[in-house]
N, C-alpha and C positions, 0 to 999 in steps of 0.2 A: 279840569276846568280851567278855562282861560282867565287871565288876570282881570279882564273886564267883567266877567261873570262873578268872580270872587268879590270884586269891588261893589258890584250891584247888590249882591247878597248882604255884604257888610253894611252898605248904606241903607238898604230897606230895613234891616233889623235894628239899626241904630236910630234911624229917623222916625220910624213908625211907633206909635204908642200902643196900638191894640192888636191883639192876636184873637182871631175868631177860632174857637175850639168846637169841634163837633164830636158828639158821643151818641150813645143810644141807651135806652133803658126799657123797662116793661111798657112804658107809655109810647115809645117810638123814638125817632131821631130827635136830636136837640142840639142847638148851637148856642154858645155864650161868648160874648166879647169880654176880654180881660186885658188890663194893662200888663205888660210883660217887660222883662229885661233879659238879655242874653248874658250868661256867664259860662264861658267855655263852650261846651256842646249842649248846654241846657237852656231852655227858655223858662224863666221863673215868673210865677204870679202868686198872688194870694187871693183867698176866697173863703167864704163860710163853708165849713165842712158839712153843713146841712143844705147847701144849695143843690139844685137838681144835678148840675154837672159834676160837682164833687162826689155826690152819692153814686152817680153813674160811673165815674172813674174808679171809685173804691170797689165797685162790683166787677168792672171790666176796664182795664187800664188802656185799652186801645183807643187812639184818638187820631183825628185829622185836624188840620189847621190851615189858616190862610193869613197872610200879612200882605197888604197891598197899599199902593199909593192911590190917591184920588185920580180919576181919569175923566176927561171931558168927552173923549171919543174912544172907539175901540182900539185905534192904533196907539193910544196913550196907556193902555193897560200894561202895568208892570207889577208883578207881585211874586209871592212865594207860596207854594202849596207844600204842606208837610204831612207826613204820616209817622206815627210812632206811639209812645205810651206816656201816660201822665201818672205820677206817683206823688203822694204826700211826702215832703221832706221830713225826715225824722231826726237826723243828726244836727246837733246844735251848731257846729262849725259851718256846715253847709248852709244852714238857715241864716246865720249871721252874715256870711258872704253874700247870699242872695238879697237879704234886706238892705245891706249896705250899698250894693250895686243898684238896687231898685231906687233908693233914696237919691243916689247920684243922678239917675236918669229922670226921676220925678221928685224934685225937691219938696213939693207940697206934701209928699207922703211922710216926711219926717214928723210933722205935727200929728198926722193920723196914727202913725205907729206909736207915738208917745202918749196917746190918750189912754187914760186909765181903763184897764180891762180889754183893750183892743186886741192884744196878743192872744187872749183866751177865746176871743170870738172868731178868729180867722186862723187858717192854716196856710203854710207856704207849700206850693206845688212846683214840681219840675216836669216840663214837657220835654221828653228826649226823643227828637226826631230820628227815625230810621232811614227815611228817604226824604229828599228835598228836591223840589223842582222850581226853577225860575220860569215865570211866565213873561214873555217878551213880545207882545203883539207888534211893537214897532218894527221888529225884524221880519216877521211873517205872522199872519193871522193864526192863532192857536199854537204859536211857538212855545214849546215846553222843553226845558233843558234840565236834565238831572245834574245836580251839583253836589259836591262834598260839603258836609256841614262842619268840617274840622276847622 
């Protein structure tokens, strides 16, 4: 991956707030937007363990996701397509690291996490991408470049 692609990947992951995750369950395909933070090679988010996407990932961890910038025209489309797996974070150290990084990215979340009973109502999840593609229509329509997520 060229340095310009690595920089684009880092920029999009740092500057964008939402990750759209796709899953499937017995009712069919489903997508959910979640606020996320990158820590190492994981994208972390929190959600109710009773939400449709959390239940779907508990049954089948396979996931696809997108992160993208706003675009006024097709040439402006820049984004990331990801495929991998979602798992609930069980270890306390990993959970603390993820929440600390999340609060740094989203300062408003400090008040949310501090609310009485909130930590019992939500779980922390890690999306671990196996394949990652940059979408760069500025270079060519439909330009898709596989990149390393390291």
